[in-house]
C-alpha positions as CSV (number, residue, x, y, z in Angstrom):
1,M,138.0,-22.6,-173.7
2,T,137.9,-24.9,-176.7
3,E,138.9,-24.0,-180.2
4,P,136.2,-23.7,-182.9
5,M,137.8,-26.6,-184.8
6,D,137.6,-28.8,-181.7
7,E,133.9,-28.0,-181.2
8,A,133.2,-28.7,-184.9
9,L,135.0,-32.0,-184.7
10,R,133.1,-33.1,-181.6
11,A,129.8,-32.0,-183.1
12,I,130.3,-33.9,-186.4
13,A,131.7,-37.0,-184.7
14,E,128.1,-38.2,-184.2
15,P,126.6,-39.7,-187.4
16,R,123.1,-38.2,-186.9
17,R,124.6,-34.7,-186.6
18,R,126.4,-35.2,-189.9
19,A,123.1,-36.3,-191.4
20,I,121.4,-33.3,-190.1
21,L,124.1,-31.0,-191.6
22,R,123.5,-32.8,-195.0
23,L,119.8,-32.2,-194.7
24,V,120.1,-28.5,-194.1
25,A,123.2,-27.9,-196.3
26,N,121.2,-26.3,-199.1
27,Q,117.8,-25.6,-197.6
28,E,116.3,-24.3,-194.4
29,M,114.2,-26.8,-192.5
30,P,112.0,-26.7,-189.4
31,A,113.1,-28.9,-186.5
32,G,110.0,-31.1,-186.9
33,R,110.8,-31.9,-190.6
34,I,114.4,-32.6,-189.6
35,A,113.2,-35.0,-186.9
36,E,111.1,-36.9,-189.4
37,H,114.3,-38.3,-191.0
38,F,115.4,-40.0,-187.8
39,E,114.2,-42.9,-185.6
40,V,114.9,-41.0,-182.4
41,T,112.7,-38.7,-180.3
42,R,112.2,-35.1,-181.2
43,P,113.9,-34.0,-178.0
44,A,117.0,-36.1,-179.0
45,V,117.0,-34.3,-182.4
46,S,116.6,-31.0,-180.6
47,Q,119.7,-31.8,-178.5
48,H,121.7,-32.6,-181.7
49,L,120.5,-29.3,-183.2
50,Q,121.7,-27.5,-180.1
51,V,125.1,-29.1,-180.2
52,L,125.5,-28.2,-183.9
53,K,124.3,-24.6,-183.2
54,E,126.7,-24.2,-180.2
55,A,129.6,-25.5,-182.5
56,G,128.7,-22.7,-185.0
57,L,127.6,-25.2,-187.6
58,L,123.9,-24.3,-187.8
59,I,122.0,-21.0,-188.0
60,E,118.6,-20.9,-186.3
61,R,116.0,-18.5,-187.4
62,R,112.6,-18.0,-185.8
63,E,109.5,-17.6,-187.9
64,G,106.5,-17.2,-185.6
65,T,106.6,-20.3,-183.4
66,K,108.8,-22.3,-185.8
67,R,112.5,-22.6,-185.6
68,L,114.2,-23.0,-188.9
69,Y,117.7,-24.4,-189.3
70,R,120.3,-24.3,-192.1
71,A,123.9,-25.1,-192.2
72,R,126.4,-22.4,-191.5
73,R,129.2,-23.3,-194.0
74,E,131.7,-20.9,-192.5
75,G,131.4,-22.9,-189.3
76,L,133.4,-25.6,-190.9
77,A,136.1,-23.3,-192.2
78,P,138.6,-23.9,-189.3
79,L,138.2,-27.7,-189.7
80,R,138.6,-27.4,-193.5
81,R,141.8,-25.3,-193.0
82,F,143.2,-28.0,-190.7
83,L,142.4,-30.8,-193.1
84,D,143.8,-28.9,-196.0
85,E,147.0,-28.3,-194.1
86,M,147.2,-32.0,-193.1
87,W,146.5,-33.0,-196.7
88,D,149.2,-30.7,-198.1
89,E,151.7,-31.9,-195.6
90,S,150.9,-35.5,-196.4
91,L,151.2,-34.9,-200.1
92,D,154.6,-33.1,-199.6
93,F,155.8,-36.0,-197.5
94,A,154.7,-38.6,-200.1
95,R,156.4,-36.5,-202.8
96,R,159.7,-36.5,-200.8
97,I,159.5,-40.2,-200.3
98,A,158.8,-40.9,-204.0
99,E,161.7,-38.6,-205.0
100,A,164.0,-40.2,-202.5
101,E,163.1,-43.7,-203.8
102,R,163.5,-42.6,-207.4
103,G,166.9,-41.2,-206.5
104,V,167.9,-44.6,-205.0
105,S,166.6,-46.6,-208.0
106,D,168.2,-44.1,-210.4
107,Q,171.5,-44.5,-208.7
108,R,171.2,-48.3,-208.8
109,S,170.5,-48.3,-212.6
110,Q,173.4,-46.0,-213.2
111,A,175.7,-48.2,-211.2
112,G,174.7,-51.3,-213.1
């Protein structure tokens, strides 16, 4: 079984899927309107929507025969936590390097 973060990463690795998420980030849209933004077939857009939905990044709502989609922000939460942790660790590492270099240069200036 894959982790939610892994599924989200795989889903957003494709540029069209990221574009779809941007389209439906703040509004609900029917599949047909989403498809109008891309130069691929509607079935191809439907496949992208399915991948995003399976990754937990989209919510689908039916209204009669229409399927309406919107981004599910909490679907990106595991990925965001991972990136935040990586960022925090990188900043901490950079801080330690800067402090170590400053200590070396401070010691050189005191010795001179």
